[in-house]
N, C-alpha and C positions, 0 to 999 in steps of 0.2 A: 734682207737685201742681197747678201752673197748668194743665197740659193737661187734667186731670180737671175742674178748675173750669170751663174753657171748655166742655167737653162738657156739664156740668150746666147752664150758662147757655144753650147751644144747645137742650138738651132743654126747658128752661123756655120758651124762645121758641116751640118747636114746639108745646107744649101751648097756649100763647096763640093761636097760629095755628089750631090744630085746633078751638079753642072758637069761632072766628068763624063766623058763619052763611054767609059768602060764600067760604069756602075751597074749593079744588078738588083738594086733595091726596087726600082720601078722599071717597067718595060717600055713605057711610053717616053719618047724623047722630050726633054724639057728645053726651055730657052736658056742657054748658058749665060748669056749676058745679063738677063734679068736676075738669075740666081746668084751670080757673082756680085751684082750690085746689092741685092738683098743681104748677102753674107757680109759685105762690107758695112752696111748699115747696122746689122745685128752685132757685129764686132765692136763698132763704135758705141752702140748702146750698152753693150756688156761692159766696156771700159768705163763708161760714164757711171753706170750703176755701181761698179766697184769703187770708183773714185769718191763717191759720197761718204762712205764710212772710213775709207782707208787712205785717201790721197792719190794723186796721179801716178807717182812712181810704182806703187804697189798695184794700182789698177791696171796699168799697161802690162806689167809682168803677169798678173793673174789672168787677164784676158788672153794673152798669148799662150799661156799654159793651158787654159781651158779649151781654146780653139784647136791647139795642137793635139791635145788629148782626144778631142772629138774627131779630128781628122784621122786618128789612128783607130778609133773604135767603130765608126760608121761602116767601113768596108767589111769588118767582121760581122756586124749585124746584117748587112746586105747579103753576104755570102750565106750566112746561116738561114735567113728567110728564103733565099733562092733554093737551097738544098731541101728545105721543108716543102716548098712548092713543087719541086720536081718529084719528090717522093710521093706526095699526095696525088699528083697527076699519074705517076706510075701505078699506084694502087688502083685508081679509078680506071685507068686504061686496061689493067689486068682484069678487073671485074667486068668491064664491057666486053672483052674478048672471050670470057667464060660464059657469056649469056646471062649475066646478072647474078651469078652464084659466087659467093665468097669462099 
């Protein structure tokens, strides 16, 4: 149960991150309102799943810690993937400029 609650909290944080206008994980714009509502629903679900084995005071604290942790981790993941994408495009661009020779 706690593992599933952690995944729900991380998914809620990912929705909050994707709703931000300066995120670099995806290049297509998303609907911020829908993502924020989805994040709210996932956070409530996370707290409910935590409350089943531990009670509501612990559930609220655990959900807040999980979502806060996720909000600090997702920007690093997005930046790391963006750097990898740019490096891959740079290597492909260099190969194209050399006539296909590596």
